[in-house]
C-alpha positions as CSV (number, residue, x, y, z in Angstrom):
1,M,-93.6,81.9,-131.9
2,A,-94.4,85.3,-133.5
3,V,-92.9,84.2,-136.8
4,A,-95.0,81.0,-136.8
5,V,-98.2,82.9,-136.1
6,L,-97.3,85.4,-138.9
7,G,-96.6,82.6,-141.3
8,V,-100.0,81.0,-140.6
9,V,-101.8,84.3,-141.1
10,L,-100.0,85.0,-144.4
11,A,-100.8,81.5,-145.6
12,A,-104.5,81.9,-144.8
13,L,-104.5,85.3,-146.6
14,W,-102.8,83.8,-149.7
15,I,-105.4,80.9,-149.8
16,A,-108.2,83.4,-149.5
17,L,-107.0,85.5,-152.3
18,F,-105.4,83.0,-154.7
19,G,-106.4,79.5,-153.6
20,G,-108.6,77.2,-155.7
21,A,-112.3,76.7,-155.1
22,S,-111.9,73.1,-153.8
23,L,-109.1,74.2,-151.3
24,K,-111.2,77.1,-150.1
25,A,-114.2,74.7,-149.6
26,R,-112.1,72.2,-147.6
27,L,-110.7,74.9,-145.4
28,G,-113.9,76.9,-145.0
29,G,-115.8,74.2,-143.2
30,Q,-116.9,74.2,-139.5
31,T,-113.9,72.1,-138.5
32,M,-111.5,74.8,-139.6
33,V,-113.5,77.4,-137.8
34,W,-113.1,75.5,-134.6
35,A,-109.5,74.7,-135.2
36,G,-108.4,78.2,-136.4
37,G,-110.9,80.3,-134.3
38,I,-110.7,78.5,-131.0
39,V,-108.1,75.7,-130.6
40,F,-105.3,77.6,-132.3
41,P,-105.7,80.9,-130.3
42,V,-106.1,78.9,-127.0
43,V,-102.9,77.0,-127.6
44,V,-100.9,80.0,-128.7
45,L,-102.1,82.3,-125.9
46,S,-101.6,79.6,-123.3
47,A,-98.0,79.1,-124.4
48,L,-97.4,82.9,-124.2
49,L,-99.0,83.1,-120.8
50,I,-96.8,80.2,-119.4
51,Y,-93.7,81.8,-120.8
52,G,-94.6,85.2,-119.3
53,L,-95.3,83.7,-115.9
54,S,-91.9,82.0,-116.0
55,L,-90.3,85.4,-116.5
56,T,-92.3,86.9,-113.7
57,R,-91.2,84.2,-111.3
58,N,-87.6,85.1,-111.9
59,L,-88.4,88.7,-111.1
60,T,-90.0,87.9,-107.8
61,A,-87.7,85.1,-106.6
62,P,-85.8,86.0,-103.4
63,L,-82.2,87.1,-103.9
64,P,-79.2,85.7,-102.0
65,A,-78.5,87.4,-98.7
66,D,-75.2,88.8,-100.1
67,A,-76.9,90.5,-103.1
68,M,-75.6,94.0,-103.7
69,R,-78.2,96.7,-103.1
70,V,-78.5,100.1,-104.8
71,R,-81.1,102.8,-104.9
72,I,-81.7,104.7,-108.1
73,T,-83.9,107.8,-108.1
74,G,-85.2,109.3,-111.3
75,E,-84.8,113.1,-111.6
76,M,-85.7,115.5,-114.4
77,W,-83.5,114.5,-116.4
78,W,-80.8,112.4,-114.8
79,W,-80.3,109.5,-112.4
80,R,-79.4,109.7,-108.7
81,V,-77.4,106.6,-107.6
82,A,-77.0,105.5,-104.0
83,Y,-75.0,102.5,-103.0
84,L,-76.6,100.8,-99.9
85,D,-75.0,98.9,-97.0
86,A,-76.5,95.7,-95.5
87,K,-79.0,97.9,-93.5
88,G,-80.2,99.7,-96.6
89,Q,-78.4,102.9,-95.7
90,P,-76.6,104.9,-98.4
91,F,-72.8,104.9,-98.0
92,M,-71.8,106.3,-101.3
93,L,-73.6,108.6,-103.8
94,D,-73.1,109.0,-107.5
95,A,-75.1,109.9,-110.7
96,N,-75.9,108.5,-114.1
97,E,-73.6,105.6,-113.8
98,L,-73.8,102.3,-111.8
99,H,-70.9,100.0,-111.1
100,I,-71.6,96.4,-110.2
101,P,-69.7,93.1,-109.9
102,A,-70.2,90.7,-112.8
103,G,-71.8,87.4,-112.0
104,R,-73.4,88.7,-108.8
105,P,-77.1,89.6,-108.4
106,V,-78.0,93.2,-107.7
107,L,-81.2,94.4,-106.2
108,V,-82.1,97.9,-107.6
109,E,-84.6,100.0,-105.6
110,L,-86.3,102.4,-108.0
111,E,-87.8,105.7,-106.9
112,S,-88.7,109.1,-108.4
113,N,-88.6,112.6,-107.0
114,D,-90.7,114.3,-109.6
115,V,-92.6,112.5,-112.4
116,I,-92.9,109.0,-113.6
117,H,-89.7,107.6,-115.2
118,S,-88.9,104.1,-116.2
119,F,-85.6,102.3,-115.6
120,W,-84.4,100.2,-118.5
121,V,-81.1,98.5,-119.3
122,P,-82.2,96.2,-122.1
123,R,-79.3,93.7,-121.9
124,L,-79.8,93.2,-118.1
125,S,-83.5,93.3,-117.4
126,G,-86.9,94.4,-118.5
127,K,-88.1,98.0,-117.8
128,L,-89.8,99.1,-114.6
129,D,-91.6,102.3,-113.8
130,M,-90.3,104.7,-111.1
131,V,-93.3,106.3,-109.5
132,P,-93.3,109.2,-107.0
133,G,-94.1,108.1,-103.5
134,R,-93.5,104.4,-104.3
135,R,-90.4,102.2,-104.2
136,N,-90.2,99.4,-106.8
137,T,-87.5,96.8,-106.8
138,L,-85.8,95.1,-109.8
139,P,-83.1,92.4,-109.7
140,I,-80.4,92.7,-112.4
141,Q,-77.3,90.7,-113.1
142,A,-74.5,91.1,-115.6
143,D,-73.0,87.7,-116.4
144,K,-69.9,89.1,-118.0
145,P,-67.9,92.3,-117.4
146,G,-68.7,95.1,-119.8
147,V,-70.6,98.4,-120.3
148,Y,-74.3,98.2,-120.6
149,A,-76.3,101.2,-121.9
150,G,-79.7,102.2,-120.4
151,Q,-82.3,104.7,-121.1
152,C,-85.4,106.2,-119.4
153,A,-88.3,104.3,-121.1
154,E,-91.2,106.5,-119.9
155,Y,-91.7,109.9,-121.5
156,C,-91.0,112.4,-118.7
157,G,-91.1,115.7,-120.5
158,G,-88.3,118.0,-121.8
159,P,-85.1,116.2,-122.7
160,H,-86.5,112.8,-121.9
161,A,-84.8,111.3,-124.9
162,L,-81.4,112.5,-123.5
163,M,-81.8,110.8,-120.2
164,G,-79.3,108.0,-120.6
165,F,-77.7,105.6,-118.1
166,V,-74.7,103.4,-117.9
167,V,-74.0,100.2,-116.0
168,V,-70.4,99.2,-115.7
169,A,-69.9,95.5,-114.7
170,H,-66.4,94.7,-113.4
171,A,-64.7,91.4,-112.7
172,P,-65.2,90.7,-109.0
173,A,-61.7,91.5,-108.0
174,E,-61.7,94.7,-110.0
175,F,-65.0,95.7,-108.5
176,D,-63.6,95.3,-105.0
177,A,-60.7,97.5,-105.9
178,W,-63.0,100.1,-107.5
179,L,-65.2,100.2,-104.4
180,A,-62.2,100.5,-102.0
181,S,-60.9,103.4,-104.0
182,R,-64.2,105.2,-103.7
183,R,-64.6,104.6,-100.0
184,T,-61.2,105.9,-99.1
185,P,-61.6,109.1,-97.1
186,R,-60.7,112.2,-99.1
187,S,-58.8,115.2,-97.9
188,A,-60.0,118.7,-98.9
189,I,-58.7,119.8,-102.3
190,A,-57.3,123.3,-102.0
191,M,-57.3,124.8,-105.4
192,E,-58.7,127.7,-107.2
193,G,-61.4,125.7,-108.8
194,E,-62.9,124.8,-105.5
195,A,-63.3,128.4,-104.5
196,L,-64.8,129.2,-107.9
197,F,-67.1,126.3,-107.5
198,R,-68.5,127.8,-104.3
199,S,-68.5,131.5,-105.4
200,T,-70.5,130.8,-108.6
201,G,-73.2,129.0,-106.7
202,C,-72.5,125.4,-107.9
203,A,-72.5,124.1,-104.4
204,A,-76.1,125.2,-104.0
205,C,-77.2,122.4,-106.4
206,H,-74.4,119.9,-106.3
207,R,-72.7,117.8,-103.5
208,I,-69.0,116.9,-103.3
209,A,-68.1,114.6,-100.4
210,G,-65.5,116.1,-98.1
211,T,-66.4,119.7,-99.0
212,D,-69.1,122.1,-97.9
213,A,-70.9,121.5,-101.2
214,N,-74.1,119.8,-100.1
215,G,-76.7,120.7,-102.8
216,T,-79.0,117.9,-103.9
217,A,-81.0,119.5,-106.7
218,G,-78.3,118.4,-109.3
219,P,-76.2,115.3,-109.7
220,D,-73.7,114.4,-107.0
221,L,-70.3,115.3,-108.3
222,T,-68.1,113.5,-105.8
223,H,-66.8,111.1,-108.5
224,V,-67.6,113.0,-111.6
225,G,-64.0,112.9,-112.8
226,S,-64.2,109.1,-113.1
227,R,-67.5,108.9,-115.0
228,R,-67.5,108.0,-118.7
229,S,-70.1,110.5,-119.7
230,L,-71.7,113.9,-118.9
231,G,-75.3,115.0,-119.1
232,A,-76.8,111.5,-118.5
233,G,-75.0,109.8,-121.2
234,I,-75.0,112.3,-124.0
235,L,-71.3,113.6,-123.9
236,P,-68.0,111.8,-123.4
237,N,-66.4,113.1,-120.2
238,N,-63.3,115.2,-120.8
239,R,-62.1,118.7,-120.0
240,G,-63.5,120.2,-123.2
241,T,-67.0,118.8,-122.8
242,M,-67.0,119.7,-119.1
243,M,-66.2,123.3,-120.0
244,G,-68.9,123.3,-122.7
245,W,-71.5,121.8,-120.3
246,I,-70.8,124.4,-117.5
247,G,-70.8,127.3,-120.0
248,D,-74.0,126.6,-121.7
249,S,-75.6,123.2,-121.0
250,Q,-78.9,124.5,-122.5
251,A,-77.3,124.5,-125.9
252,I,-76.4,120.8,-125.4
253,K,-79.5,119.5,-123.6
254,P,-82.3,122.1,-124.0
255,G,-84.7,122.1,-121.1
256,N,-82.4,120.7,-118.4
257,R,-82.5,122.4,-115.0
258,M,-78.9,123.8,-115.0
259,P,-78.7,127.4,-116.0
260,P,-76.0,128.6,-118.5
261,Y,-72.9,130.3,-117.0
262,K,-72.0,132.5,-120.0
263,M,-70.5,135.1,-117.6
264,L,-67.5,132.9,-116.9
265,S,-64.4,133.4,-118.9
266,A,-62.7,130.5,-120.8
267,Q,-60.0,130.5,-118.1
268,E,-62.6,130.2,-115.3
269,L,-64.4,127.4,-117.2
270,E,-61.1,125.5,-117.5
271,T,-60.3,126.1,-113.8
272,L,-63.7,124.6,-112.8
273,A,-63.3,121.8,-115.3
274,V,-59.8,120.9,-113.9
275,Y,-61.3,120.9,-110.3
276,L,-64.1,118.6,-111.3
277,E,-61.8,116.5,-113.3
278,A,-59.9,115.7,-110.1
279,Q,-63.1,114.4,-108.4
280,K,-62.5,110.7,-108.8
């Protein structure tokens, strides 16, 4: 449609600049004014309106009762992810990465804890704002397994451009296995890194299920070892990038809310990274 409209405009411009006098006279009459000034815009805008309303209907159509539900909360500058049960209560927390079954609708509840963000995974849905004090809902569905990249689409200050997001769509059987592995109760991991995690104050801002780390200011790290990326999609997740992020995240993502830990030695950074690497 846009290409057709542009073609008509360019043709009219060419005739106005280079067309012959007889052609200009024929096209400059009252009939053309009615056709080009009223009929044509009415037809084009009506078609666009009908198309837009058809898309809106898909967004507001009720989802099946077995639709998966998740709640995603925008933070400065990362995403809090909560998987919800049938009663709408969180049963598992994560951050910056959402796992869903392919071929099954998912209802995403969108909230914000600070400023206006906008949730956008272009290959799965349109964008929708996340407004403090309000809960918006957005249905999404991945028809095929794969990894779908997302991005905050509303400028939210600081490192807004580095606020990425990932949706991982599994084949149904693989998703059930993934979910079962995450819901398996964990035993406490007794290792040096855990003690260091507490003594350096990490637990004040981060939560790890099964431990006494219950901070909520930063991303939940219960499954951080299984995530594909760090820092809301800007670094691959491996031991080296984990050490770099803990040591001086401000050098990687300026303006984020995690302070640098330059007082830690390389050995201590690696100990912490090994501990977090085991959180899967």
